[in-house]
C-alpha positions in Angstrom: 68.0 50.2 21.5 64.6 51.3 20.2 62.0 48.5 20.0 61.1 47.7 16.4 57.4 47.5 15.7 56.9 44.4 13.5 53.8 45.7 11.7 54.8 47.8 8.7 52.9 50.9 7.8 51.1 49.6 4.8 49.6 53.0 3.7 53.0 54.4 3.0 53.4 52.0 0.0 51.9 52.2 -3.4 52.1 53.3 -7.0 52.0 50.0 -8.9 52.8 49.7 -12.6 52.9 45.9 -12.8 56.6 45.7 -13.3 56.9 43.4 -10.2 53.9 41.3 -10.8 50.9 41.5 -8.4 50.1 40.4 -4.9 46.7 39.0 -4.0 45.3 40.4 -0.8 45.2 37.0 0.8 49.0 36.7 0.3 49.9 40.3 1.4 50.6 39.5 5.0 53.0 36.7 4.1 54.8 38.8 1.5 55.3 41.7 3.9 56.3 39.4 6.7 59.0 37.7 4.6 60.6 40.9 3.4 60.4 42.6 6.8 62.0 39.7 8.6 64.6 39.3 5.9 65.8 42.9 6.4 65.7 42.5 10.2 67.8 39.3 10.1 70.2 40.7 7.5 70.8 43.9 9.4 70.6 43.2 13.1 72.6 41.1 15.6 71.0 38.3 17.5 71.1 40.4 20.7 69.5 43.4 18.9 66.7 41.1 17.6 66.1 39.7 21.1 65.8 43.3 22.5 63.4 44.3 19.8 60.9 41.5 20.6 61.2 42.1 24.3 59.9 38.7 25.4 57.2 38.2 22.8 56.7 34.5 22.1 54.8 32.5 19.5 53.4 29.1 20.6 55.5 29.6 23.8 58.8 29.9 21.9 60.9 33.1 21.7 61.3 34.6 18.3 65.0 33.8 17.7 64.9 32.7 14.1 63.9 34.3 10.8 61.3 31.6 10.3 59.7 32.3 13.7 59.7 36.0 12.8 57.8 35.3 9.6 55.3 33.1 11.4 54.6 35.8 14.0 54.5 38.7 11.6 52.3 36.9 9.1 49.8 35.9 11.8 49.7 39.5 13.0 49.4 41.1 9.6 47.0 38.6 8.1 44.9 38.4 11.3 44.5 42.1 11.8 45.3 44.4 8.8 44.4 42.0 6.0 41.1 41.2 7.8 40.4 44.9 8.1 41.2 45.6 4.5 38.8 42.7 3.4 36.0 44.2 5.6 36.6 47.6 4.1 36.6 46.2 0.5 33.3 44.3 1.2 31.7 47.6 2.3 33.0 49.3 -0.9 35.1 51.8 1.1 38.5 51.1 -0.4 40.2 49.8 -3.6 43.2 47.5 -3.3 46.0 47.5 -6.0 47.9 44.2 -6.0 50.5 45.5 -8.5 51.2 48.5 -6.3 51.6 46.1 -3.4 54.2 44.1 -5.4 56.1 47.3 -6.2 56.1 48.2 -2.6 57.5 44.8 -1.5 60.2 45.2 -4.2 61.1 48.7 -2.8 61.3 47.2 0.7 63.7 44.5 -0.5 66.0 47.2 -1.9 66.5 49.1 1.4 70.1 48.8 2.5 71.2 47.9 6.0 72.5 51.5 6.5 69.1 52.9 5.6 67.3 50.3 7.7 69.5 50.9 10.8 69.0 54.6 10.6 65.3 54.4 10.0 63.5 51.0 10.1 60.3 52.7 8.8 62.0 52.8 5.4 61.2 49.0 5.1 57.7 50.2 4.5 58.7 53.1 2.2 59.9 53.7 -1.3 56.4 53.9 -2.7 54.8 57.2 -3.9 51.0 56.5 -3.5 48.9 54.1 -1.4 48.1 50.6 -2.7 45.0 50.9 -0.5 42.9 53.8 -1.9 40.2 55.5 0.1 36.7 55.9 -1.4 34.6 57.5 1.3 34.1 61.2 1.0 33.5 63.6 4.0 30.3 62.7 5.8 30.3 59.0 4.8 30.5 56.2 7.3 33.9 54.7 8.3 35.7 52.7 10.9 39.3 53.3 9.7 41.1 56.5 8.6 42.4 54.8 5.5 38.7 54.4 4.3 38.4 58.3 4.1 39.7 60.4 1.3 40.6 62.9 4.0 42.4 60.2 6.0 40.3 61.2 9.1 37.6 59.0 10.5 36.0 60.5 13.6 33.7 59.0 16.2 34.2 55.3 15.3 34.4 52.5 17.8 36.5 49.4 17.1 37.1 47.8 20.5 38.4 44.2 20.4 35.6 41.7 21.0 32.9 44.3 20.4 30.9 45.0 17.2 32.4 48.0 15.3 30.4 51.2 15.2 30.8 53.6 12.3 32.1 57.1 12.7 32.1 59.6 9.9 34.8 60.8 7.5 35.6 64.5 8.3 38.0 67.2 6.9 41.4 66.8 8.5 42.1 69.7 10.9 44.9 72.2 10.4 47.2 74.0 12.9 45.3 75.5 15.8 42.1 73.6 15.1 40.6 71.1 17.5 41.3 67.5 16.7 40.3 63.9 17.6 43.5 62.1 16.5 44.7 63.2 13.1 46.1 66.5 11.8 47.2 67.8 8.4 50.8 67.4 7.2 53.4 66.9 9.9 51.2 68.4 12.7 50.2 66.3 15.7 47.0 66.2 17.8 48.1 67.1 21.3 46.8 68.7 24.5 47.1 72.5 24.6 47.4 74.1 28.0 46.1 77.4 26.9 42.8 76.1 25.6 42.6 72.9 27.7 41.7 70.9 24.6 43.4 68.8 21.9 44.5 70.9 19.0 46.8 70.4 15.9 50.2 71.8 16.6 53.8 71.4 15.3 55.9 68.5 16.5 58.5 69.3 19.2 62.2 69.9 18.5 65.1 68.2 20.3 65.4 69.4 23.8 61.6 70.1 24.2 59.7 68.2 27.0 57.7 65.2 25.8 55.8 62.1 27.0 55.7 59.9 23.9 57.7 59.5 20.7 55.0 60.9 18.4 55.3 64.3 20.0 58.8 64.7 18.7 59.9 65.6 15.2 62.7 63.0 15.7 60.1 60.4 16.7 62.1 59.8 19.9 61.3 60.9 23.4 64.1 59.9 25.8 62.6 57.7 28.6 64.9 59.1 31.3 64.9 62.8 30.6 61.5 63.0 28.9 62.8 65.3 26.3 62.9 65.0 22.5 66.2 63.7 21.2 67.9 62.2 18.2 66.4 58.8 17.4 68.9 56.0 18.1 69.7 53.5 15.3 67.3 50.5 15.1 70.4 48.2 14.9 74.2 48.7 15.0 74.4 46.0 12.4 76.2 42.8 11.9 
């Protein structure tokens, strides 16, 4: 069973029209934690949930209840992502749309267990434009990709426990071009034997050799065979 990453991909949500109210940034972590854990507890068995957390504890206790899941997820989201968003807002590098965030949470609530079990990332989907909007043009200072209109911050340093150091927003590279981390579209930044450097290239199809999930179009690299394969269901369901 594939481990579920608790943090949702916030930048995949957006497009607010106010129909579902608004979410203040201070409350965003809790709202996302509640809906994410609700989907998990509705759609997964107790055994599957235990496997997904793989021994993670909070205050020395295993995450075996929905309440503990919310406590853990909220602490993670509020302590890291919300804090990063606030720092970016203070620097004038992003805009935050609380109505778009509320629409995103509503879309997450509507994901069925069949959809969730086939692709847990759908819990962070259903929104058509980001509720965090980048404001930094190419050449401007950045510490996060989401601050850049190109979604590509290069040369930044954000090591835990150390002061962050700005990089610069740069055009996102295309296929065959050298890369630091990000690439355009569905391309990935990966080592190229012919050039002995990282370049943007297509994701690998099932059966191709791999080392990590992100190299595969299926987002799943088999741990035993080290080849790309069909991604297993997040949960078999209750």
